[in-house]
N, C-alpha and C positions, 0 to 999 in steps of 0.2 A: 622882688622875695618878700618884703614883709609882707605884702599883701595876702598871700596864704596865711597867714595866720591867723585871717578875720572868716576865713571860709568854713565853716564847720567839718568835722572828723575827731572820727572814733583811732586814736591814739591804741592799736590791738598789737602793731606789728613789732617783731623784734627789733628794734634800727639803733644804729643803721649797722648792715650787713658785715662780717667781715670782708676783708679783700687782702688777698698774700702771692705770694710768688710762686706759679708752677717751676720751679727746678728742676726736676727732671721732664718732664715735654719739655722746656723750653732747651737743654742740652739736648734729649733728643733728634729733635727738628732743626736744632743748629740754625734758630734764627733771633728773634727779636727776643729782647725778655717779656715772657710772657705773664700776666698775672691774672686772676681771677677773682671777680664780685660774685658771694655765695647768699646771690637774693633766692636760691632755693631753702635759705635758712630762715623766713618770715616771720615763721613760730604758730602757724595755723594751720588744722589740719597736715601737709606732708609742705607745705611750703610753699613759695614760687612770687614771683613777680607779680601778680593778680592782688593779691593780698595789702599791697601799698597803696593799690587802687580804688578798692573797698572799703579802704579809709576811709574816702571823701564818699564816696556812696551808699555804703551801706549807712553815713552820716547824714544824708540827703533822702536816705529813705525816712529814716525813724524822724527828721526834722517833717516832712510831709504826716509821717503817722501812718505809714504803710504796714501792712497786714502781712502780705507774702511780698515775695522776692519772683521774676521771671529773670530767666536768663537764657539764652542759647550758646551751641556751641558744637562741633564734630564729636562724634561718640565719644572717643577718646581724650575729651577738652580737658586739660587738667584744670583752664579756667571753671568749670564748671563745678568740678567740685571742692576747688578754694571757695568758691562763691555758697556753696553748701555748710563747707566748714562754715565761715562766717555768720551765714544766718542762721544757722544755730543759736552761736554762741548769743546773739538779738533776740532769740525768743522767734525768728521770722520762717514759716515754711517757703520751702524754694522748688519752687519749679523751672525743671531744667529741661528741652528742647533739646532734642539731639540727632544732628544732619550726619546720614551714614557718606559722607563724600568719597571714601576709599569702596564703597560697593561690598563692604568682605563685610559674611554672612557666617564665618568662622566663629563659633562658639567660644573661643578662646577672646574674640578680639571685642567680644559681646557681651562678656561678661565679669571680665577682670580687669586689672588695670581701674583706671579712673571710676569704669562703671561700678566695680565693690565698693571702690570709696564711697560714692555717693550712695547706694544703696545701702550701706553700712550706716549712711549719716541720715538715713528716711528721706532724702531727697525722692517729689513727685516727678516721674522721669517720664518722657514723652518721644517716642521714637519715629522719624520722616527720613524719607527714600533723598539719597542727593538731588539737589537742582528747589527742591525746598525751599519757599517763599519764606523764611524761618523769619523775618521781620512782618510781615503779617501774622504768620502763626501765635508770634506771640502777644501781638495786639486782639485779635481772636483772641485767647484764652484769659488776659485782662481785662475784658468787657466779660465773657462770662463769671470770672470772678468779680467784676463790679454786682451785674446782678445776682451775685447771694450775699452778696451788700458787705464787700472785703474791698480795702485798696492795695492793689497792688502795683510794685513798684519795678519798672522795667530795664535792667541792667543788658546793655548791650555785648556782642561777645565779645571776650577779651577784654569785656570791662574797659575800651578804647572807645572814649568820648571826652568831652573838656575836662570834666572833675576828675575823670580816673586818671587822667595824665599827668596833675599835678604829684600822685604820686612819683614820677619819674622826675621830675623839678627837682623834689628832694631831693632825690637819688645821686642827680646831676652835684648836687651842693655837695654829697659824701663825697666823692669820687676827688674833686676839685681841692676838695680839705686836707685830704688823705697824703701824708707825708712824701708819698710815692709821685713823679710827676709824669700823669701818664701822657702819653701824645692821641692816642683812639683807645675809644672803645667800641666792640664788636660787640654787637645787639642779633638778635636774630629778627626780620621784619616778618610780622604777620602780620596783625590787626589794625598797626600803627603806634597804638597808644604809648608802649615803652620808647621806642624810637625819638616820637614828638615829643614825650617830656624830658627826655635828657638832651633834645636839640633844645629846647626853649631852655632849659634851665642852664648850661651852657651861656649861652645868648645874654640869659639876664644877668650872668654875675661876671659877664663878660672875662670868661673861660678860654686861650687855645685849644681845647680837648677836641679831638673830631670822634664825630661817632658813624661806624659806618654797618646801615642796615643789611644784612643777607638773608635775599627774600627765600619763605618757604615754598609759596604758593604761587605771590602774584607776577607778572611784569614789572618794569622799573616805572612808566609812565602812569599803572593804577597805584606802587608806593609810592610815587613824587605826592598826585594828587593829595592822600590820604594823610601823608605827614606832614605836608605842606599847608592843610587848611586843617590840619589840629593844632601845629603850630600857631599857625593865627587866632584861635580862636584861643589858645592858649593864655596869649602875650594879648586878645582882647577883654579876657575876663579878670588878670594884673595889671589892666589897667595899662600897660605897655603901650607907647604908638611908636617902636622902633620895630621894623621887618628883619624876618629871618635872610641873610644873604642866601641867593643860590648856591653856593658853594657849601654850604656846613649841609645841605641833605643829599647825604651818600647813602646810593643802592648799587647791590648788587645781584643781579640775578638769572647766575647761570649755576646753580648749584640747584637749581628745584628739582629736576632731574625728569621720571616719569609722574610727577605731581604729589600733592599734598596726601602727607599718610604712607607713602608709597617706598618704601625701604630701597635705596641703590646701593652699592658695594663701598661709595664713599663715606656714606655715613655709618653704615656697621663699623666699619676698619676706625672712624674715627673715635668710636664708642668706645670700642676696644683698645685705641690706643691712650685714649684717659684715663677709661677705668686701669689700664697695665701701669700706665705712667705715673699717676700722684692719684690713683682709689677713688677715684671720684665719676658719681652716674649721669651723663647726660640721657635726653630722650631721647627716642626713635623721628619725632616729626618734627619739634624745635630746634631744642640747641644741640643735639645729633647732625643738625643739615648744617648751622653755622659755624658748626667747628669744623665740619666737611669743607665750608669754604673757607676757612681761617687756614688750615692747612694746608690748602692748595694755594693760598696766597704768598704764604713765608715763601714755599716750596718754588715759587717763579719768582722770589727778587724783591714783592713788593713794601717791604721793610726791612731796615742793617740793623746788624746784630746789635747796636745802641740803644735802640728808639725801646720803650713801654706802649705793651699794649695790653686791653683789658677788657676781658671775656668775659660777659654779663651770663652769670648762668641763673636760669630763670626757673628753673624748676619741670616738674612732670617727671621725674624718671619712674613713677610708678606707672605710666605707659608702656615701661617695657613688661611687664609681665602680660599686655595684650599681643606682644608681639613672640612671647616668648620659642615657638614652632618656629617661626624665620631665626632665631639666634642658633635655636639647639642645632640645625643643621651645617654649623660653623663653626662653633665653639669646638 
């Protein structure tokens, strides 16, 4: 872990983030002791897990004398507004390429939530249809900016590359050092960097804590390839020559529903339950799906009552406003 200190990092996140017991929810579900790690409170913009990753990526951009930031995500990307907020802090214009993966043309979806926040942050926004090669489009935009004499720095979707994932190597150490002895961490498995950083981090400090990634989009093989590759790249960057045991890479892809960004009943119920039991807001695309999965796994008996599970709240509640009409029909 000491090797991380030699890697450039801009320390702007509010760390360590709080961790506390969800007494009401644990009682309501009559299952294990449920704890939460409040990575929605990382301090820039409306917070979220990307802030940890951006500490390393923005530092790398500055090291390379970047003049602009380019990144991409789905229309209501939390990553996009978080990256825009951090880029503003360092005087770097942010270019955000958005793919309408849900093919949702609703005005509320296209203008509120994270879109509203990104506009407030004066982000340069570009819209694309579902299925667009977003890496190609980012590279094309980078070439255009270079032709104008600028030095763009590309951040991948979710900030999930080797450097970005280091943010969650640090988070793993925070969790392991907490007085509560956690058995398993539950995280939404999206672009893979958060889970990979946690798995690699626990491996590096020889912790017994397991990580379960609940997918909101991809199948098990896809998630396994992403996270395994990132774990190996993290260990290589940190000059660690031991590999990650295969049993450390845990995924559950049974809660995807009808696809990315399409709300189903279990996700809505999970969001309502956590709000009404604990006063906390989950988002409809990531943490809502992961919590729906955790609730179902508790009801199916995955955990004993004496176990302690930690839910990683990665932020993104602002996207709830883009789904206001859906929620208004059922609340």
